N, C-alpha and C positions, 0 to 999 in steps of 0.2 A: 454556250458557256457565257456569251455576252449577257444574257438576262440575268444569270446568277450574279455576275459582276455589278449589273444595275440594281439588283435587290440589295446587294451588300451596301453599295454607295447610298442608295435612298434611305434604307433603314438606319445605316450608320450615321447619316446626316440628321435623322430625326431627333437624336439625343442632343446635337448641336442646336437644332431649332428650338427644342424644349428649353434648353438653358438660356438661350437669348430671350425667348418669349417670355420666360419666367421673371424677367426685370420689369415687365409691364403688366402681367396678367397673373391672377392667383389660378392654382392648379385646376380647380373645378371649371373656371370660366374659360381658361384656355382649351381645355379638353372638350367642353361644350361646343365651342366655336369649331374645333377640329372636326368633331363628328358631324355638326351641322353642315359644313362645307363639303366634307368627303361623301357623306350620304347623299347630298344632293347631286354632286357630280356622277356618282354611281347610278343614281336613278335616271339620270338624263342618258347615260350610256346604255342601260337596260331598255329604256324606252325606245331609244333609236334602234336597238337590236330586235326587240320583240313586241314593241308597243305597250301602251299604258295599261290596257286591260290585261294583257297576258302578264305583265309585270306584277300587277296588283294581285292577280290571281295565284301566281306563284308564291308570293309573299304570305298570302292568307292561307295557303296550304301548309306552310310551316306552323302555323299556330302560334301559340304563345311562347314556344321554345325559340323561334327564330329571334324574338325581341329579348328574351331572357339571356340568350347567349351573349347578347351585347353587354350585359351587366358584368359577367365574369371574364369576357374576353375584350372588353373595351373600357367601360366606365370605371371599374375598379383598378385594373393594372395602369391604364392610361394616367389616372389621378395620382396613384401611388408613385409612379416613376416621376411625374412631374413635381410632386412635393419632395421626393428624394433628392432630385437634382438641385432643390435649393440648398442642400447641405453637402453635396459630393459633386465631384467633376463629372463631366458627360462621359468621359472614358470609363470611369469606374462604374457608372450606371449600365453602360453597355456590356461590360465584363459580367457583372452581377446578373444582368438579365440573360446571359448566355447559359446560365444553369437550368434554364427552363427544360430542356430535353430530358435531364436527369429526373425531374419532378414528373414529366410525362411517363417515363417507364416505371417509377415507383408507384405512381397512381394507378397505372395499368395493372399492376400486380394485385391491387385489390379488386379490381373489376374483371380480371382474368386469372382467377386462382390457379389455373394450370400453368402459369407461367412461372418459372422458378429462376431466382437470381442467385448465382454462385459463382464462384471462380473469379475470372478477371472482371466480369461485369459488377460484382459485388465490390471489388477492390475499385472500380472506376468510380461508383457512387461515393464511396468513402473519399477518394481522392477530390472529386468535385466539391463535396462538403467541406473539405479542408481548405480548398480555395476559397470558398464562401467565407469561411471563417478568417482567412488571412485578410480579405478585403474589409470585412465588418469589424474585426477585432484589432488589426494593427492599422489603425488610422491616425497618426499623431497629429496631423494638421486638422482634421475635422473634429477630433475628440468624440464625446458622446453623441453630438449632433451627427457627425459622420458616420458613426456606426449605426445610428437609427435611420439615416438616409440609405444607407446600403442595404439594410435590413427590409426597408419598404420596398425596394427594388426586388429583392428576393421574394418577398410575399406576392408581388405582382407576378414574378415568374411562376409561382404556384398557381395563381389565378389563370394565367395564360395556359398552363398545363391542363387545368380543368376544362377550360374552353376548348383546348385543342382536341381533347378525347370526346367531348360533347359534340364539337363541330364534325368530327369524323363520322358520327352516327348520323347527323343530320344532312350531311353533304350527299348521302345516297339518295336522297328524295328531292334534290333541287340543284340548280347550278351554283357555282361558287360565289359569282357575284351577287346573285340574289340572296344568298345566306349573308354575305357581307353587308349588304344594303340594309337587310332586315336588322341584323345585329347592331348596326351602327345607329339606326333609329331608336332601337331599344335603349342603347347606352345613353343617347341624346335625351330621351324622356326622363331618365333617371338623374341625369346630372343638370337638367334644366333649372329646378328650384335653387339648387346651391350655386349654380354657374351664374344666374341673374342676380343673385343676392350678393356675389362677390364681384359684380361688375366694378371696373375702376371708376373713381369719381371724375377722372379727366382722361382725355384721350392719350393712350400710350404712344410712345415714339414709333417711327416708321420701322425701325429694326425689329422691335417686338411685334408689331402688327404684321410685318412681312414674314416673320418667322412662323406665325400662327398659320398664315396662308399657305407658305410652303410646306409646313407640316402636314396640312389637310390635303393638299394637291399632290405633292410629290411623295411624302412619306406614308400617305394613307390611300388615297384614291387611285394614283397611278401604280403605286406599289402592288395594291390588290389586283389591278388588271394584269400586271406582269407576272404576279405569283400564280394565278389561275392558268395563264398561258404556259408557263414552265410545268405546272402540274400535269397538264393535258399532253404536253410533247415529251417530257423527260421524266416525270414521275416524281414521287415524293423523296426518293433517295437522293436525287440530284438537288432537290430544294434544300435538303439538309446540309448541304455544303455552305450555306449562307451562315449557318451557326458559327463556323470557324472564321469566316471573312468579316463579319459584322463587328466584333470587338476591335479588329485591327483598323477598319475604316473609320470607327467612332474615335478611337485613340488618335489617329492620324489627324482628323478634323479638330479635335480638341486642342492638341499640341500646336497645331499649325495656325489655326483661326482663332482660338481663345486664349492662347498662352498658357494653357493648363500644364502643370509639371508632370513629367513622366517619371513615376516612382517605382521603386523596386517592389513594393506592395501590389500595384497594378499589374506589373510584369509577372510576378510570381502567382497572383491570383488568376491572371488569364491563362497561364500554362497550366495550372492545376485544374481549373475548370473545365477548359476545352480538353485537356487529356482525359479527364474524368468522363467528359461527354463522349469522347471517342471510344474508350473502354466500355462504359456502361451501356451504350447503344448498341455495342457489338460492331461499330464501324472498324474497330482495329481487332484483328484476331491474330494470335501467334499460332503458326502451324504446329501441329504435333509431329514429333519425330516417330516415324514408323519403324518397327523392328526390322533388322535387315536379315533376311534368311540366309542360312549357312549355305555356302556353295555346294553344289552336287558333287559327289566323289567321282 
């Protein structure tokens, strides 16, 4: 359980790092540096475990899909969240991003027609979407830009959901760290032109620079290593617990370290989204009452 707590702490802090780094870097540049640093660290870890030749061979075996995954699971959502956090608090971004499991199940219906959504699961999806609406539509401080920032994070969640389903198929043919490194390189290649074009004209402050480094090392590379260790030891069901802990940790960081206000919209949205995720994913089920047989005479 300690690894689940670490993942929630590291990924929750990522929204804090993005918020601070956004004061000195444009979104594309920030995420270009994030992917470059994280990919480099993961390549070093892989090379230490398997050697350079085996690492390169494993990445080549994934073909173009390993790199393309980095577009939908890295470049697009990373940049959308960074842009969104220019207009919304880090806690709001974390709560909106917690809707990702809902989109995973909805997209899975398209690719698995045999799966039917009804009853409480359908109610869960609707409740979660209402929570997204509360965050995006009832945002008096941010106005229209606040709504746009929230919706950008929701679109990032859809992109993450696509990447999650795609990655589940690819992971059967390689290791998790190899897939992560390949996808990060792919995302880096896509962001490189815009990231270089948006390089700041002067050196950003130490807080913004340190936040980018922390985002890459702690929130990306180290978190990926822990993630796949938990997947091997405890399975995907245990990892899903992070969904419920992450918004709480992100809100804690935002309120405590960034002095972000804690509003009723955030609390209501978090309860609705996480409740919808719990129902829609089937994590919460209500036992059916069985008929009681009449006593024998």
